[in-house]
ZATI-494226 format. One record per residue (C-alpha): residue number from 1; residue in three letters; chain; x, y, z. Coordinates in Angstrom, 2 decimals, padded with zeros to 5 digits. Layout:
<rec torba="NUM" gunu="ALA" lotor="A" x="X" y="Y" z="Z"/>
...
//
This chain:
<rec torba="1" gunu="UNK" lotor="A" x="065.99" y="070.16" z="134.88"/>
<rec torba="2" gunu="UNK" lotor="A" x="063.85" y="072.98" z="133.49"/>
<rec torba="3" gunu="UNK" lotor="A" x="066.40" y="075.56" z="134.65"/>
<rec torba="4" gunu="UNK" lotor="A" x="069.16" y="073.65" z="132.86"/>
<rec torba="5" gunu="UNK" lotor="A" x="067.13" y="073.63" z="129.65"/>
<rec torba="6" gunu="UNK" lotor="A" x="066.51" y="077.37" z="129.97"/>
<rec torba="7" gunu="UNK" lotor="A" x="070.21" y="078.04" z="130.50"/>
<rec torba="8" gunu="UNK" lotor="A" x="071.10" y="075.89" z="127.50"/>
<rec torba="9" gunu="UNK" lotor="A" x="068.61" y="077.73" z="125.28"/>
<rec torba="10" gunu="UNK" lotor="A" x="069.91" y="081.11" z="126.46"/>
<rec torba="11" gunu="UNK" lotor="A" x="073.49" y="080.03" z="125.77"/>
<rec torba="12" gunu="UNK" lotor="A" x="072.65" y="078.79" z="122.26"/>
<rec torba="13" gunu="UNK" lotor="A" x="070.70" y="081.93" z="121.39"/>
<rec torba="14" gunu="UNK" lotor="A" x="073.54" y="084.07" z="122.69"/>
<rec torba="15" gunu="UNK" lotor="A" x="076.06" y="082.10" z="120.63"/>
<rec torba="16" gunu="UNK" lotor="A" x="073.94" y="082.47" z="117.48"/>
<rec torba="17" gunu="UNK" lotor="A" x="073.65" y="086.20" z="118.11"/>
<rec torba="18" gunu="UNK" lotor="A" x="077.43" y="086.59" z="118.44"/>
<rec torba="19" gunu="UNK" lotor="A" x="078.14" y="084.55" z="115.31"/>
<rec torba="20" gunu="UNK" lotor="A" x="075.53" y="086.47" z="113.34"/>
<rec torba="21" gunu="UNK" lotor="A" x="077.08" y="089.75" z="114.46"/>
<rec torba="22" gunu="UNK" lotor="A" x="080.54" y="088.62" z="113.40"/>
<rec torba="23" gunu="UNK" lotor="A" x="079.69" y="087.48" z="109.89"/>
<rec torba="24" gunu="UNK" lotor="A" x="079.12" y="090.95" z="108.33"/>
<rec torba="25" gunu="UNK" lotor="A" x="082.39" y="092.22" z="109.83"/>
<rec torba="26" gunu="UNK" lotor="A" x="084.30" y="089.20" z="108.56"/>
<rec torba="27" gunu="UNK" lotor="A" x="083.06" y="089.70" z="105.01"/>
<rec torba="28" gunu="UNK" lotor="A" x="082.94" y="093.50" z="104.97"/>
<rec torba="29" gunu="UNK" lotor="A" x="085.98" y="093.64" z="102.68"/>
<rec torba="30" gunu="UNK" lotor="A" x="084.02" y="091.89" z="099.89"/>
<rec torba="31" gunu="UNK" lotor="A" x="082.90" y="095.16" z="098.29"/>
<rec torba="32" gunu="UNK" lotor="A" x="082.11" y="095.49" z="094.55"/>
<rec torba="33" gunu="UNK" lotor="A" x="085.42" y="097.30" z="094.09"/>
<rec torba="34" gunu="UNK" lotor="A" x="087.31" y="094.54" z="095.91"/>
<rec torba="35" gunu="UNK" lotor="A" x="085.73" y="091.86" z="093.71"/>
<rec torba="36" gunu="UNK" lotor="A" x="086.38" y="093.90" z="090.55"/>
<rec torba="37" gunu="UNK" lotor="A" x="090.03" y="094.35" z="091.47"/>
<rec torba="38" gunu="UNK" lotor="A" x="090.46" y="090.65" z="092.23"/>
<rec torba="39" gunu="UNK" lotor="A" x="089.08" y="089.75" z="088.81"/>
<rec torba="40" gunu="UNK" lotor="A" x="091.44" y="092.29" z="087.23"/>
<rec torba="41" gunu="UNK" lotor="A" x="094.43" y="090.84" z="089.10"/>
<rec torba="42" gunu="UNK" lotor="A" x="093.58" y="087.34" z="087.86"/>
<rec torba="43" gunu="UNK" lotor="A" x="094.00" y="088.50" z="084.27"/>
<rec torba="44" gunu="UNK" lotor="A" x="097.56" y="089.72" z="084.81"/>
<rec torba="45" gunu="UNK" lotor="A" x="100.07" y="087.32" z="083.20"/>
<rec torba="46" gunu="UNK" lotor="A" x="102.39" y="085.59" z="085.64"/>
<rec torba="47" gunu="UNK" lotor="A" x="105.98" y="086.73" z="085.19"/>
<rec torba="48" gunu="UNK" lotor="A" x="109.29" y="086.28" z="086.97"/>
<rec torba="49" gunu="UNK" lotor="A" x="111.02" y="088.58" z="089.44"/>
<rec torba="50" gunu="UNK" lotor="A" x="107.89" y="090.55" z="090.26"/>
<rec torba="51" gunu="UNK" lotor="A" x="107.97" y="093.16" z="093.01"/>
<rec torba="52" gunu="UNK" lotor="A" x="104.48" y="093.40" z="094.48"/>
<rec torba="53" gunu="UNK" lotor="A" x="102.91" y="096.25" z="096.42"/>
<rec torba="54" gunu="UNK" lotor="A" x="099.92" y="095.12" z="098.50"/>
<rec torba="55" gunu="UNK" lotor="A" x="097.63" y="097.40" z="100.49"/>
<rec torba="56" gunu="UNK" lotor="A" x="094.59" y="099.63" z="100.42"/>
<rec torba="57" gunu="UNK" lotor="A" x="093.78" y="102.89" z="098.57"/>
<rec torba="58" gunu="UNK" lotor="A" x="097.10" y="104.45" z="099.54"/>
<rec torba="59" gunu="UNK" lotor="A" x="098.83" y="101.64" z="097.66"/>
<rec torba="60" gunu="UNK" lotor="A" x="096.31" y="101.45" z="094.83"/>
<rec torba="61" gunu="UNK" lotor="A" x="096.69" y="105.14" z="093.92"/>
<rec torba="62" gunu="UNK" lotor="A" x="100.49" y="104.94" z="093.73"/>
<rec torba="63" gunu="UNK" lotor="A" x="101.88" y="104.88" z="090.19"/>
<rec torba="64" gunu="UNK" lotor="A" x="104.53" y="102.38" z="091.20"/>
<rec torba="65" gunu="UNK" lotor="A" x="105.46" y="101.27" z="087.68"/>
<rec torba="66" gunu="UNK" lotor="A" x="106.27" y="104.84" z="086.67"/>
<rec torba="67" gunu="UNK" lotor="A" x="108.01" y="105.57" z="089.95"/>
<rec torba="68" gunu="UNK" lotor="A" x="110.13" y="102.39" z="089.79"/>
<rec torba="69" gunu="UNK" lotor="A" x="110.62" y="101.80" z="086.04"/>
<rec torba="70" gunu="UNK" lotor="A" x="113.63" y="099.51" z="086.40"/>
<rec torba="71" gunu="UNK" lotor="A" x="111.70" y="096.83" z="088.31"/>
<rec torba="72" gunu="UNK" lotor="A" x="108.91" y="094.42" z="087.36"/>
<rec torba="73" gunu="UNK" lotor="A" x="106.32" y="096.15" z="089.54"/>
<rec torba="74" gunu="UNK" lotor="A" x="102.81" y="094.89" z="090.23"/>
<rec torba="75" gunu="UNK" lotor="A" x="100.33" y="097.09" z="092.09"/>
<rec torba="76" gunu="UNK" lotor="A" x="097.85" y="094.97" z="094.07"/>
<rec torba="77" gunu="UNK" lotor="A" x="096.35" y="097.76" z="096.14"/>
<rec torba="78" gunu="UNK" lotor="A" x="092.60" y="097.74" z="096.73"/>
<rec torba="79" gunu="UNK" lotor="A" x="090.83" y="100.82" z="098.06"/>
<rec torba="80" gunu="UNK" lotor="A" x="089.17" y="100.13" z="101.39"/>
<rec torba="81" gunu="UNK" lotor="A" x="091.01" y="096.88" z="102.00"/>
<rec torba="82" gunu="UNK" lotor="A" x="091.72" y="095.51" z="105.46"/>
<rec torba="83" gunu="UNK" lotor="A" x="093.93" y="092.78" z="106.90"/>
<rec torba="84" gunu="UNK" lotor="A" x="091.25" y="090.11" z="106.39"/>
<rec torba="85" gunu="UNK" lotor="A" x="090.92" y="091.18" z="102.76"/>
<rec torba="86" gunu="UNK" lotor="A" x="094.64" y="090.70" z="102.19"/>
<rec torba="87" gunu="UNK" lotor="A" x="094.58" y="087.30" z="103.88"/>
<rec torba="88" gunu="UNK" lotor="A" x="091.65" y="086.27" z="101.69"/>
<rec torba="89" gunu="UNK" lotor="A" x="093.41" y="087.13" z="098.41"/>
<rec torba="90" gunu="UNK" lotor="A" x="097.06" y="086.56" z="099.26"/>
<rec torba="91" gunu="UNK" lotor="A" x="097.23" y="082.86" z="098.32"/>
<rec torba="92" gunu="UNK" lotor="A" x="096.43" y="083.69" z="094.69"/>
<rec torba="93" gunu="UNK" lotor="A" x="098.65" y="086.73" z="094.55"/>
<rec torba="94" gunu="UNK" lotor="A" x="101.85" y="084.92" z="095.48"/>
<rec torba="95" gunu="UNK" lotor="A" x="101.45" y="082.02" z="093.04"/>
<rec torba="96" gunu="UNK" lotor="A" x="104.09" y="083.73" z="090.87"/>
<rec torba="97" gunu="UNK" lotor="A" x="106.59" y="083.42" z="093.75"/>
<rec torba="98" gunu="UNK" lotor="A" x="107.47" y="087.14" z="093.60"/>
<rec torba="99" gunu="UNK" lotor="A" x="110.94" y="088.44" z="094.27"/>
<rec torba="100" gunu="UNK" lotor="A" x="109.67" y="090.85" z="096.91"/>
<rec torba="101" gunu="UNK" lotor="A" x="106.44" y="092.00" z="098.54"/>
<rec torba="102" gunu="UNK" lotor="A" x="105.84" y="095.40" z="100.11"/>
<rec torba="103" gunu="UNK" lotor="A" x="102.82" y="095.34" z="102.43"/>
<rec torba="104" gunu="UNK" lotor="A" x="101.05" y="098.27" z="104.06"/>
<rec torba="105" gunu="UNK" lotor="A" x="097.75" y="097.38" z="105.70"/>
<rec torba="106" gunu="UNK" lotor="A" x="095.90" y="098.26" z="108.89"/>
<rec torba="107" gunu="UNK" lotor="A" x="094.54" y="101.81" z="108.68"/>
<rec torba="108" gunu="UNK" lotor="A" x="091.07" y="100.69" z="107.59"/>
<rec torba="109" gunu="UNK" lotor="A" x="091.03" y="098.11" z="110.38"/>
<rec torba="110" gunu="UNK" lotor="A" x="091.53" y="100.95" z="112.85"/>
<rec torba="111" gunu="UNK" lotor="A" x="088.82" y="102.94" z="111.10"/>
<rec torba="112" gunu="UNK" lotor="A" x="086.23" y="100.21" z="111.71"/>
<rec torba="113" gunu="UNK" lotor="A" x="087.38" y="099.55" z="115.28"/>
<rec torba="114" gunu="UNK" lotor="A" x="089.37" y="096.32" z="115.04"/>
<rec torba="115" gunu="UNK" lotor="A" x="091.54" y="095.99" z="118.19"/>
<rec torba="116" gunu="UNK" lotor="A" x="095.26" y="096.48" z="117.62"/>
<rec torba="117" gunu="UNK" lotor="A" x="096.03" y="093.03" z="119.03"/>
<rec torba="118" gunu="UNK" lotor="A" x="093.76" y="091.49" z="116.39"/>
<rec torba="119" gunu="UNK" lotor="A" x="095.30" y="093.59" z="113.62"/>
<rec torba="120" gunu="UNK" lotor="A" x="098.76" y="092.39" z="114.66"/>
<rec torba="121" gunu="UNK" lotor="A" x="097.57" y="088.77" z="114.68"/>
<rec torba="122" gunu="UNK" lotor="A" x="096.27" y="089.18" z="111.14"/>
<rec torba="123" gunu="UNK" lotor="A" x="099.49" y="090.85" z="110.04"/>
<rec torba="124" gunu="UNK" lotor="A" x="101.29" y="087.83" z="111.45"/>
<rec torba="125" gunu="UNK" lotor="A" x="099.02" y="085.58" z="109.37"/>
<rec torba="126" gunu="UNK" lotor="A" x="099.94" y="087.57" z="106.26"/>
<rec torba="127" gunu="UNK" lotor="A" x="103.64" y="087.08" z="106.95"/>
<rec torba="128" gunu="UNK" lotor="A" x="103.15" y="083.37" z="107.66"/>
<rec torba="129" gunu="UNK" lotor="A" x="101.26" y="082.81" z="104.41"/>
<rec torba="130" gunu="UNK" lotor="A" x="104.07" y="084.39" z="102.39"/>
<rec torba="131" gunu="UNK" lotor="A" x="106.90" y="082.60" z="104.21"/>
<rec torba="132" gunu="UNK" lotor="A" x="105.12" y="079.26" z="103.92"/>
<rec torba="133" gunu="UNK" lotor="A" x="103.93" y="079.45" z="100.32"/>
<rec torba="134" gunu="UNK" lotor="A" x="106.73" y="081.53" z="098.82"/>
<rec torba="135" gunu="UNK" lotor="A" x="109.74" y="081.16" z="101.15"/>
<rec torba="136" gunu="UNK" lotor="A" x="112.23" y="082.87" z="098.81"/>
<rec torba="137" gunu="UNK" lotor="A" x="110.15" y="086.04" z="098.60"/>
<rec torba="138" gunu="UNK" lotor="A" x="111.59" y="089.01" z="100.47"/>
<rec torba="139" gunu="UNK" lotor="A" x="108.96" y="090.51" z="102.75"/>
<rec torba="140" gunu="UNK" lotor="A" x="108.87" y="094.20" z="103.60"/>
<rec torba="141" gunu="UNK" lotor="A" x="106.20" y="095.18" z="106.11"/>
<rec torba="142" gunu="UNK" lotor="A" x="105.75" y="098.94" z="105.89"/>
<rec torba="143" gunu="UNK" lotor="A" x="104.54" y="101.09" z="108.74"/>
<rec torba="144" gunu="UNK" lotor="A" x="101.07" y="102.52" z="108.35"/>
<rec torba="145" gunu="UNK" lotor="A" x="101.48" y="106.21" z="107.54"/>
<rec torba="146" gunu="UNK" lotor="A" x="100.58" y="108.97" z="109.99"/>
<rec torba="147" gunu="UNK" lotor="A" x="097.49" y="111.09" z="109.42"/>
<rec torba="148" gunu="UNK" lotor="A" x="096.97" y="114.82" z="109.72"/>
<rec torba="149" gunu="UNK" lotor="A" x="094.25" y="114.83" z="112.36"/>
<rec torba="150" gunu="UNK" lotor="A" x="093.08" y="118.40" z="111.69"/>
<rec torba="151" gunu="UNK" lotor="A" x="092.47" y="117.65" z="108.01"/>
<rec torba="152" gunu="UNK" lotor="A" x="090.48" y="114.45" z="108.48"/>
<rec torba="153" gunu="UNK" lotor="A" x="086.86" y="114.29" z="107.35"/>
<rec torba="154" gunu="UNK" lotor="A" x="084.20" y="113.11" z="109.82"/>
<rec torba="155" gunu="UNK" lotor="A" x="084.25" y="109.51" z="108.49"/>
<rec torba="156" gunu="UNK" lotor="A" x="087.93" y="109.25" z="109.49"/>
<rec torba="157" gunu="UNK" lotor="A" x="087.62" y="110.85" z="112.94"/>
<rec torba="158" gunu="UNK" lotor="A" x="088.22" y="107.51" z="114.67"/>
<rec torba="159" gunu="UNK" lotor="A" x="091.79" y="107.62" z="113.32"/>
<rec torba="160" gunu="UNK" lotor="A" x="094.58" y="109.20" z="115.33"/>
<rec torba="161" gunu="UNK" lotor="A" x="098.36" y="109.02" z="115.35"/>
<rec torba="162" gunu="UNK" lotor="A" x="098.51" y="107.58" z="118.85"/>
<rec torba="163" gunu="UNK" lotor="A" x="096.70" y="104.42" z="117.78"/>
<rec torba="164" gunu="UNK" lotor="A" x="098.56" y="104.23" z="114.48"/>
<rec torba="165" gunu="UNK" lotor="A" x="101.86" y="104.48" z="116.34"/>
<rec torba="166" gunu="UNK" lotor="A" x="100.80" y="101.69" z="118.75"/>
<rec torba="167" gunu="UNK" lotor="A" x="099.83" y="099.49" z="115.81"/>
<rec torba="168" gunu="UNK" lotor="A" x="103.15" y="100.17" z="114.10"/>
<rec torba="169" gunu="UNK" lotor="A" x="105.12" y="099.42" z="117.27"/>
<rec torba="170" gunu="UNK" lotor="A" x="103.36" y="096.08" z="117.60"/>
<rec torba="171" gunu="UNK" lotor="A" x="104.12" y="095.30" z="113.95"/>
<rec torba="172" gunu="UNK" lotor="A" x="107.76" y="096.27" z="114.37"/>
<rec torba="173" gunu="UNK" lotor="A" x="108.13" y="093.90" z="117.34"/>
<rec torba="174" gunu="UNK" lotor="A" x="106.43" y="091.15" z="115.34"/>
<rec torba="175" gunu="UNK" lotor="A" x="108.76" y="091.66" z="112.40"/>
<rec torba="176" gunu="UNK" lotor="A" x="111.80" y="091.50" z="114.68"/>
<rec torba="177" gunu="UNK" lotor="A" x="110.52" y="088.25" z="116.18"/>
<rec torba="178" gunu="UNK" lotor="A" x="109.81" y="086.71" z="112.77"/>
<rec torba="179" gunu="UNK" lotor="A" x="113.00" y="088.14" z="111.22"/>
<rec torba="180" gunu="UNK" lotor="A" x="111.12" y="090.10" z="108.59"/>
<rec torba="181" gunu="UNK" lotor="A" x="112.10" y="093.56" z="107.35"/>
<rec torba="182" gunu="UNK" lotor="A" x="110.11" y="096.44" z="108.84"/>
<rec torba="183" gunu="UNK" lotor="A" x="110.15" y="099.79" z="107.07"/>
<rec torba="184" gunu="UNK" lotor="A" x="109.39" y="102.88" z="109.16"/>
<rec torba="185" gunu="UNK" lotor="A" x="108.06" y="105.56" z="106.81"/>
<rec torba="186" gunu="UNK" lotor="A" x="107.07" y="108.07" z="109.46"/>
<rec torba="187" gunu="UNK" lotor="A" x="110.30" y="110.14" z="109.32"/>
<rec torba="188" gunu="UNK" lotor="A" x="109.66" y="110.71" z="105.61"/>
<rec torba="189" gunu="UNK" lotor="A" x="106.10" y="111.94" z="106.08"/>
<rec torba="190" gunu="UNK" lotor="A" x="105.69" y="113.78" z="109.41"/>
<rec torba="191" gunu="UNK" lotor="A" x="105.97" y="117.45" z="110.33"/>
<rec torba="192" gunu="UNK" lotor="A" x="107.33" y="118.95" z="113.55"/>
<rec torba="193" gunu="UNK" lotor="A" x="104.07" y="118.20" z="115.34"/>
<rec torba="194" gunu="UNK" lotor="A" x="104.22" y="114.52" z="114.42"/>
<rec torba="195" gunu="UNK" lotor="A" x="101.39" y="114.85" z="111.89"/>
<rec torba="196" gunu="UNK" lotor="A" x="101.31" y="113.91" z="108.23"/>
<rec torba="197" gunu="UNK" lotor="A" x="102.66" y="116.91" z="106.34"/>
<rec torba="198" gunu="UNK" lotor="A" x="099.78" y="118.93" z="104.93"/>
<rec torba="199" gunu="UNK" lotor="A" x="101.59" y="119.48" z="101.63"/>
<rec torba="200" gunu="UNK" lotor="A" x="101.76" y="115.70" z="101.12"/>
<rec torba="201" gunu="UNK" lotor="A" x="098.07" y="114.96" z="101.64"/>
<rec torba="202" gunu="UNK" lotor="A" x="094.73" y="115.61" z="099.98"/>
<rec torba="203" gunu="UNK" lotor="A" x="092.55" y="115.02" z="103.03"/>
<rec torba="204" gunu="UNK" lotor="A" x="094.78" y="114.17" z="105.99"/>
<rec torba="205" gunu="UNK" lotor="A" x="094.92" y="110.49" z="105.05"/>
<rec torba="206" gunu="UNK" lotor="A" x="095.44" y="110.03" z="101.31"/>
<rec torba="207" gunu="UNK" lotor="A" x="098.55" y="111.19" z="099.50"/>
<rec torba="208" gunu="UNK" lotor="A" x="099.47" y="113.65" z="096.79"/>
<rec torba="209" gunu="UNK" lotor="A" x="101.89" y="112.57" z="094.02"/>
<rec torba="210" gunu="UNK" lotor="A" x="104.84" y="114.33" z="095.70"/>
<rec torba="211" gunu="UNK" lotor="A" x="104.43" y="112.06" z="098.73"/>
<rec torba="212" gunu="UNK" lotor="A" x="104.94" y="108.98" z="096.56"/>
<rec torba="213" gunu="UNK" lotor="A" x="108.13" y="110.51" z="095.17"/>
<rec torba="214" gunu="UNK" lotor="A" x="109.48" y="110.87" z="098.73"/>
<rec torba="215" gunu="UNK" lotor="A" x="108.31" y="107.35" z="099.57"/>
<rec torba="216" gunu="UNK" lotor="A" x="110.11" y="105.71" z="096.63"/>
<rec torba="217" gunu="UNK" lotor="A" x="113.23" y="107.83" z="097.14"/>
<rec torba="218" gunu="UNK" lotor="A" x="113.41" y="106.56" z="100.70"/>
<rec torba="219" gunu="UNK" lotor="A" x="113.00" y="102.94" z="099.61"/>
<rec torba="220" gunu="UNK" lotor="A" x="115.81" y="103.42" z="097.09"/>
<rec torba="221" gunu="UNK" lotor="A" x="118.06" y="105.29" z="099.50"/>
<rec torba="222" gunu="UNK" lotor="A" x="117.68" y="102.52" z="102.08"/>
<rec torba="223" gunu="UNK" lotor="A" x="118.32" y="099.81" z="099.45"/>
<rec torba="224" gunu="UNK" lotor="A" x="114.93" y="098.18" z="099.89"/>
<rec torba="225" gunu="UNK" lotor="A" x="114.37" y="098.20" z="096.13"/>
//
């Protein structure tokens, strides 16, 4: 009887420890910048035929309205965002029933060590939220861009193109299964060595303005816009 009680106590303590360890990771996206951006997004008037770009800093920095002046563009990028962050805010962001949504998310998940299988599951949740709550919205899941591994600062050293490619392959298979458009941007951005072109990047991860020009040109050329 005593042994059973001991085992029960050990189990409960172990469970509490696991849950406690998970909580910070699950709420890590709730940074001051994230909260500030969410408040800013809530002040944007709802309008028809919006084309939304959702993602992290790579999306946030893009001057999408200037690059695509003939569309009703809304930039909902948040620096540092992850898949859980997008899931958390997505319900509000699709209340306008946008015409189209371009999503690129996952690189920061890799940076903090989220398994690719879990990233894919969360990407699936993102797609499901959109298809359920705004079924007429066209969904474009964009591949996470390659990095230039030699240029990366120490804080990004966990990132590598092998893992990014695996994550993208899993997303591509998911999109095929769910009949959602997948956009492979790698051919636009890589060099002969399969790395992000140095001339397109500031630090091996983030992009220079000329990279966004190539990005939008590709979207136009492929009739995604």
